C-alpha positions as CSV (number, residue, x, y, z in Angstrom):
1,X,56.3,-15.7,-73.8
2,X,57.8,-12.7,-72.7
3,X,55.5,-10.3,-70.1
4,X,54.8,-7.1,-71.8
5,X,53.9,-5.5,-68.4
6,X,55.9,-2.2,-66.8
7,X,56.3,-1.6,-63.5
8,X,54.3,1.6,-62.2
9,X,57.8,2.7,-60.3
10,X,60.2,2.0,-62.8
11,X,62.6,4.8,-63.2
12,X,65.6,5.1,-65.8
13,X,67.9,7.6,-67.2
14,X,69.0,6.8,-71.1
15,X,73.2,6.9,-71.6
16,X,74.0,7.1,-74.9
17,X,76.6,4.5,-76.3
18,X,79.0,6.8,-77.4
19,X,79.2,8.0,-74.3
20,X,79.8,5.2,-72.3
21,X,82.7,4.6,-74.4
22,X,83.8,7.7,-74.7
23,X,86.9,8.9,-71.9
24,X,84.8,10.3,-69.6
25,X,84.9,9.3,-65.7
26,X,82.5,6.4,-64.0
27,X,81.4,9.9,-61.8
28,X,80.7,11.6,-65.1
29,X,78.9,8.8,-66.3
30,X,76.6,8.8,-63.2
31,X,76.2,12.7,-62.8
32,X,75.1,12.4,-66.8
33,X,72.4,9.4,-65.6
34,X,71.5,11.8,-62.6
35,X,70.7,15.2,-64.9
36,X,69.1,13.0,-67.2
37,X,66.5,12.2,-64.6
38,X,65.6,15.5,-63.7
39,X,65.6,16.4,-67.6
40,X,62.2,17.8,-69.2
41,X,61.2,15.2,-72.3
42,X,60.6,17.8,-74.7
43,X,63.6,20.5,-73.9
44,X,66.1,18.2,-71.9
45,X,66.9,21.0,-69.8
46,X,67.4,20.2,-66.0
47,X,68.6,22.5,-63.0
48,X,69.3,20.3,-60.2
49,X,71.3,21.7,-57.3
50,X,75.0,20.9,-57.6
51,X,74.6,19.8,-53.7
52,X,71.6,17.4,-54.7
53,X,73.6,15.9,-57.5
54,X,76.7,15.5,-55.1
55,X,74.2,14.0,-52.2
56,X,72.9,11.5,-55.0
57,X,75.9,10.3,-56.5
58,X,77.8,9.9,-52.6
59,X,80.6,12.6,-53.8
60,X,81.6,16.3,-52.7
61,X,80.3,19.2,-54.7
62,X,83.4,19.4,-56.2
63,X,83.8,16.1,-57.8
64,X,80.2,16.9,-59.3
65,X,82.0,20.0,-60.7
66,X,84.6,18.0,-62.1
67,X,82.2,15.8,-63.6
68,X,80.1,18.7,-65.4
69,X,83.7,20.0,-66.9
70,X,83.9,16.7,-68.2
71,X,80.4,16.2,-69.8
72,X,80.9,19.6,-71.3
73,X,84.0,19.0,-72.9
74,X,83.0,15.7,-74.1
75,X,80.2,17.5,-75.6
76,X,77.2,15.4,-73.7
77,X,76.3,17.8,-71.4
78,X,75.9,22.1,-72.4
79,X,75.8,24.4,-69.5
80,X,74.0,28.0,-69.3
81,X,74.0,30.6,-66.1
82,X,70.9,32.5,-65.4
83,X,69.3,34.8,-62.9
84,X,66.3,34.9,-61.6
85,X,64.1,37.9,-60.5
86,X,66.0,38.7,-57.3
87,X,69.5,38.3,-59.3
88,X,70.2,34.8,-57.9
89,X,71.9,32.7,-60.1
90,X,71.5,29.2,-61.2
91,X,72.8,26.3,-63.7
92,X,70.6,25.3,-66.6
93,X,72.0,22.0,-68.0
94,X,70.9,20.8,-71.4
95,X,72.0,17.1,-71.8
96,X,73.0,15.9,-75.3
97,X,71.8,12.3,-76.6
98,X,73.4,12.9,-79.9
99,X,77.0,13.7,-80.1
100,X,78.5,16.5,-82.1
101,X,78.3,15.1,-85.6
102,X,76.5,12.2,-85.5
103,X,73.7,11.6,-88.5
104,X,70.1,10.6,-88.0
105,X,68.1,8.4,-90.3
106,X,64.7,9.0,-90.7
107,X,62.9,7.1,-93.4
108,X,65.9,6.4,-95.5
109,X,67.3,9.8,-95.4
110,X,69.8,11.2,-93.0
111,X,69.8,14.6,-91.8
112,X,73.5,16.0,-90.8
113,X,74.4,16.5,-87.0
114,X,78.1,16.9,-86.0
115,X,79.4,13.1,-86.1
116,X,79.4,10.1,-87.9
117,X,76.6,7.3,-86.5
118,X,73.4,6.6,-87.7
119,X,70.9,6.5,-85.2
120,X,67.4,4.9,-85.9
121,X,64.9,7.5,-84.6
122,X,62.0,4.6,-84.0
123,X,64.5,3.1,-81.4
124,X,65.0,6.2,-79.6
125,X,61.5,6.6,-79.4
126,X,60.6,3.0,-78.2
127,X,63.7,3.5,-75.7
128,X,62.5,6.7,-74.5
129,X,59.0,5.9,-74.0
130,X,58.4,2.0,-73.1
131,X,54.9,2.5,-71.7
132,X,53.2,3.8,-74.4
133,X,54.7,1.2,-76.7
134,X,53.4,-1.5,-74.5
135,X,50.2,0.2,-74.3
136,X,50.2,0.4,-78.6
137,X,51.0,-2.6,-79.0
138,X,48.9,-4.2,-76.4
139,X,46.1,-2.1,-78.1
140,X,46.4,-4.0,-81.2
141,X,46.2,-7.2,-79.9
142,X,42.9,-6.5,-78.0
143,X,41.4,-4.5,-81.4
144,X,42.4,-7.3,-83.5
145,X,40.6,-9.7,-81.3
146,X,37.3,-7.9,-80.6
147,X,34.3,-8.7,-82.7
148,X,33.0,-5.4,-83.0
149,X,35.3,-3.0,-84.6
150,X,34.0,0.1,-84.4
151,X,35.0,3.9,-83.2
152,X,38.7,2.8,-83.2
153,X,39.7,6.3,-81.7
154,X,37.3,5.9,-78.1
155,X,38.4,2.7,-77.8
156,X,42.1,3.4,-78.0
157,X,41.3,6.5,-75.7
158,X,39.3,4.2,-73.3
159,X,41.9,1.4,-73.6
160,X,45.0,4.1,-72.7
161,X,42.6,4.6,-69.0
162,X,43.1,1.2,-67.8
163,X,46.0,0.4,-65.5
164,X,48.9,-1.1,-67.2
165,X,49.0,-4.0,-64.6
166,X,45.5,-5.1,-66.1
167,X,46.0,-4.8,-70.1
168,X,46.6,-8.5,-70.1
169,X,43.9,-9.3,-68.5
170,X,41.9,-6.8,-70.9
171,X,43.0,-8.7,-73.7
172,X,42.3,-12.1,-72.6
173,X,38.6,-11.0,-71.6
174,X,38.3,-9.9,-75.5
175,X,39.7,-13.1,-76.6
176,X,37.1,-15.3,-74.5
177,X,34.4,-12.8,-75.3
178,X,35.0,-13.0,-79.2
179,X,35.3,-17.0,-78.9
180,X,32.0,-17.5,-76.6
181,X,29.7,-19.8,-78.2
182,X,26.9,-17.3,-76.8
183,X,27.9,-14.1,-78.5
184,X,24.8,-12.2,-79.9
185,X,24.9,-10.9,-83.3
186,X,27.4,-8.1,-84.2
187,X,24.3,-5.4,-83.5
188,X,23.6,-6.6,-80.1
189,X,27.6,-6.5,-79.2
190,X,28.7,-3.4,-77.3
191,X,31.1,-1.0,-78.9
192,X,34.9,-1.1,-77.9
193,X,34.8,1.6,-75.6
194,X,31.6,0.6,-73.9
195,X,32.9,-2.7,-73.2
196,X,36.2,-0.9,-71.9
197,X,34.3,1.4,-69.6
198,X,32.4,-1.0,-68.5
199,X,35.1,-3.3,-67.1
200,X,33.5,-6.1,-69.2
201,X,36.4,-8.3,-69.3
202,X,35.5,-9.2,-66.1
203,X,32.4,-10.6,-67.1
204,X,31.5,-14.2,-66.6
205,X,30.5,-16.4,-69.6
206,X,27.5,-15.4,-71.8
207,X,24.2,-16.8,-71.2
208,X,22.7,-19.3,-73.3
209,X,20.9,-18.1,-76.3
210,X,17.5,-19.5,-77.5
211,X,16.4,-20.6,-80.8
212,X,15.8,-17.0,-81.8
213,X,19.7,-16.7,-81.5
214,X,18.9,-13.8,-78.9
215,X,20.6,-14.7,-75.0
216,X,18.3,-15.9,-72.3
217,X,16.8,-12.9,-69.9
218,X,17.1,-13.5,-66.3
219,X,13.3,-13.9,-66.1
220,X,13.4,-16.4,-68.8
221,X,15.8,-18.5,-67.1
222,X,14.1,-18.4,-63.9
223,X,10.6,-19.9,-65.6
224,X,12.7,-22.9,-67.2
225,X,13.9,-23.4,-63.7
226,X,10.6,-23.1,-62.7
227,X,9.3,-25.8,-65.2
228,X,12.2,-28.2,-64.5
229,X,11.2,-28.2,-60.9
230,X,7.5,-29.1,-61.9
231,X,8.4,-32.0,-64.1
232,X,10.5,-33.3,-61.5
């Protein structure tokens, strides 16, 4: 079974396939990827200095300028000059993931852009947000396993606070808890959020239950041991 863990230091840029298949140079592709790393997730805008791009791309500033022009001509990048309060000019770049003329399909319908390809928005979302996607999938596995399904919203929030490297342990802990032969009646099972916030997946097996169906207390266990010693 493939692991769903994602390294906390994972950093990546998404490069549209149409751009990879275009006539732009390899240097332009690299510059696009670097700008995409700096871009805001919502506005897709970034303003890295040309010297910064040159240093990271291991090339000259003139090479960066040529690559920027290639990307602008290909429709993969928009450039806007702006001035700050001191009169200094800087360039603001907007990356274009959708080629001019492409069509986006949402729920069976098509919204026209410039182009001919069809792109599934759900696929884009999953690619842009692998960590959230992983949390959602693992939470649903946890929820299906946990024996007392109450207050799913609070449970989801508590689950989202857990270190992603521990998610597999959490799910396995919930499965062990649900399968424990000494699981108490539903009324005594902690709410999922309480169980998560208390890191109860690290607990060992539940204590043996008495004939009444309740878990033995520590005092009862000590009393039982004392009686065994007296008999021995």
